[in-house]
C-alpha positions, 0 to 999 in steps of 0.5 A: 534528627526530627528537629534542627535549632538555630540561632540567626537574626530575624528583624535585626532581632536575636532569635531561636530559629525550628528547623521540624521536619515530622516530629508533630509534638515539639511542633506543638510545643513551640507553639504553645510558647509565648512570642513564637512565630512563623517566618514565611523568608525563613520557612521555620518558627522562631522564638526569642532568643532570650535566658528563658528559651537558651536554657529550656531547649538546652542552648549552652551560654556563649562565653562572653570576651569583649570585643577589644579584649579579643581583638589584641589577642594572637591569633594563636592565642585564641586557639588557647581559649577554646581549649580551655572551655573544652576542658572546663566542659569536661570537668564538668563546671557550671556556665557561670564558672566557665564564663568567669574562667574564660574572662580572666584568662582572656585578660591574661592573653591581652596582657602576653600579646603576641607572646604564646600562653604554652612558652610562658614560664613563671616569669610571665606569670608573676610579671601579670599578676605585679601588673594587676597589683601595682598598675591595675590595682585590683583588690585581692578577690579579683586577683584571686579569680584571675590566679584560678583561671591561669593555673587551671590553663596551665594544670588542666590544659597544658598539664604543667601543674609544676610551673605554679607551684612557687605561685603566692597568692595574697592573702584574702580580705575577711569580708564578713556577710551584710544581713538585715536586721530582722525589722528590715526583713519584715519591711522589705516583706510588707513592702513587696506586694505582688504575690509572686515577688513576696512569695520568691523573696519570703522562700529566700529568706524563710530557707536560706536560698541562693538566687540560682536556687530558687530559680531552678526550684521545680514544683516537684520539689515541694514535698508539703506533708514533709515540709521539705523542700529538695534543693537540686545541684547547688552550689558545687553541685550538690543536692540537700533539704531545706525545711519548708516555712509553715507559715508560707504553705497557705501562701504558696497554695494560693500563689499556685492556684493563682499562677498556675506554673507548669515545671519550674515554681517560679516561671518567666514570661516565656515559660521556664524559669525565672531569670536572676536579674528579675529577682534582683530587680525586685530586692532593688524596689522592695529595699527602695519602698523599705528604705533600707539604705544599706548596700545589699543585695537579695544575697542578703537574704540568705545572709540573715537566715543564717544570722537570725538563725544562730542568734536564736540558739541554733546550731551551727552544724545544723545552719551548715547543713540548711546552707549546703556549706561543705567546709563549717569554716565558711559558716562559722563566718557568720558567728563574727556578726552574731556575737552577742556577749561582745554585742553587751560589752559596754564601751567605758565612753559611757561610764563618764 
């Protein structure tokens, strides 16, 4: 291979070193990167070790486990963590899902202490879940997450699906999606003056996108003639098309001329895809300026998209397709937020 990527430290900062031999095009690409430097000590070019460059150069994210938790896990059980990682990768799980499973499974191993996970029975798993319920006071959704990691380990790594057949799952709490009123969305966008930031929020709301989908949107995915946008490998690795709002087209062209993105529609400071954290920060600042006191995040724009479509009479199955839901039940939850007939019922208190 004409080059080698090495993760390391330079002047107490995490960096990505590039040991390049005779790959001139790759060397040119590195030299054109923002923040690149030459290390006389290591005789290599290097870039800041950030999410943009890790993604750009296909450097896998390392699952994060707290040092305290890791120190309490026996050496034998630490090997089980790597086995779980390997199997999750073979099944094609996303880096975020792998990170969640590993963190949940590590908590289980922490609870087991020196007892090998390979020798555990249904009783140990049940005792751990009771510990989570009675001592740690975990909510239902957290318990389901803990169970998913453990279940995958015994069923897919140890190939013992029969072990957890009798394991009950706690009933999930029905949490209704938090949507913004139309006037709140309008105020939010009005208070987002930066062209790039405003365009990001408008597209999330106008097409009902997840944050992961907006940051992975590439220029080639925008079809302004057909007024459609191709969403590649959304949640569940499903491709889909969404409609491009006609009102955004002039602003989108203005944005493109101003920022001149190269690959992704929205790119970070060092190139590559924009970060999720940056978009979350954009939303928080805009919501504060718009005096929105609801406890909502940027995902509420997607909820608002679905809610407002329903209120305008759009068929629920069309909304399902636009949102990329596999199961209509997931989309039907919005009907509990937008039931206009129920809203018209007058309380008997108003008759007094």
